[in-house]
C-alpha positions in Angstrom: -0.1 -0.3 0.0 2.9 1.9 -0.1 3.0 5.4 -3.0 6.0 5.5 -4.3 7.1 5.9 -7.7 7.1 2.5 -9.7 9.5 1.1 -12.7 7.1 -1.2 -14.1 4.3 2.2 -14.5 7.3 4.2 -15.7 6.5 6.9 -13.1 9.8 7.4 -12.4 10.8 11.9 -12.6 11.9 13.8 -10.5 9.5 16.4 -9.1 8.2 18.8 -6.3 5.5 18.7 -3.6 3.2 21.0 -5.2 0.3 20.9 -2.4 -0.9 18.9 0.5 -3.9 18.7 1.8 -7.9 17.4 2.7 -10.9 17.9 0.9 -14.0 16.6 1.2 -13.9 14.6 -2.7 -10.3 14.0 -2.0 -9.5 13.2 0.9 -5.5 13.4 1.9 -3.8 14.1 -0.7 -0.4 14.7 -2.4 0.0 16.6 -5.4 3.5 16.6 -7.2 4.5 18.6 -9.8 7.1 17.7 -12.5 7.0 20.9 -14.7 4.5 21.5 -16.9 3.0 17.8 -14.9 0.6 17.9 -12.3 -0.2 14.3 -10.7 -2.5 14.1 -7.2 -2.3 10.6 -5.2 -5.7 10.3 -3.3 -7.8 9.0 -0.7 -4.5 8.9 1.3 -4.5 7.6 5.2 -0.8 9.0 5.5 1.2 11.5 4.0 5.2 11.2 4.4 6.2 14.3 2.6 5.8 18.3 2.9 5.1 21.2 0.5 8.4 22.2 -1.4 10.1 18.2 -0.8 11.7 17.8 -3.8 10.8 13.9 -5.0 12.6 10.9 -6.6 12.5 7.6 -7.3 12.9 6.5 -3.8 10.5 8.6 -1.7 7.3 7.7 -0.4 5.0 10.0 -0.6 1.8 8.2 1.3 -0.1 5.4 1.9 -3.3 4.8 0.4 -6.4 5.1 2.3 -10.1 5.2 2.6 -10.4 9.1 3.2 -12.8 11.6 1.4 -15.6 10.3 -0.3 -14.7 7.4 -1.3 -16.5 3.3 -0.6 -13.5 1.3 0.1 -9.3 1.6 0.2 -8.0 2.5 -3.2 -5.8 5.2 -4.6 -7.5 7.6 -7.1 -4.6 9.6 -9.4 -5.2 12.9 -10.7 -3.2 13.9 -13.7 -2.4 17.6 -15.6 -1.1 18.9 -18.1 -0.3 22.6 -17.7 -3.8 23.2 -15.8 -6.0 20.8 -17.8 -6.7 17.3 -16.3 -5.5 14.3 -18.7 -6.4 10.2 -18.7 -3.4 9.4 -16.4 -1.9 6.5 -19.2 -1.7 9.0 -21.7 0.9 10.4 -19.5 2.6 7.1 -18.4 2.8 6.3 -22.3 4.4 9.6 -23.0 6.9 9.2 -20.4 7.4 5.8 -21.6 7.8 7.1 -25.6 10.6 9.5 -24.3 12.8 7.3 -22.3 12.3 8.6 -18.8 11.5 5.5 -17.0 
């Protein structure tokens, strides 16, 4: 249940913790910024980073949970490119094509 960048998904990108917070829908969340891309990890039970932290492939950012508007423990990922929501698989495939992972 530990969230970290997973090599198999191609999410190995250095980044900065942009926001850590809570809202009624997402529950406890962490948002990471990777240039023009932001990735939010939602419904967490615990956060292991702080705003401004630099993260790498080895950084644990949180633990999955059931907070916010949720019916069971899971990880919800929201990806945005230049502020617009995009399918996380589109981001993952682009990272793979660029050979970042």
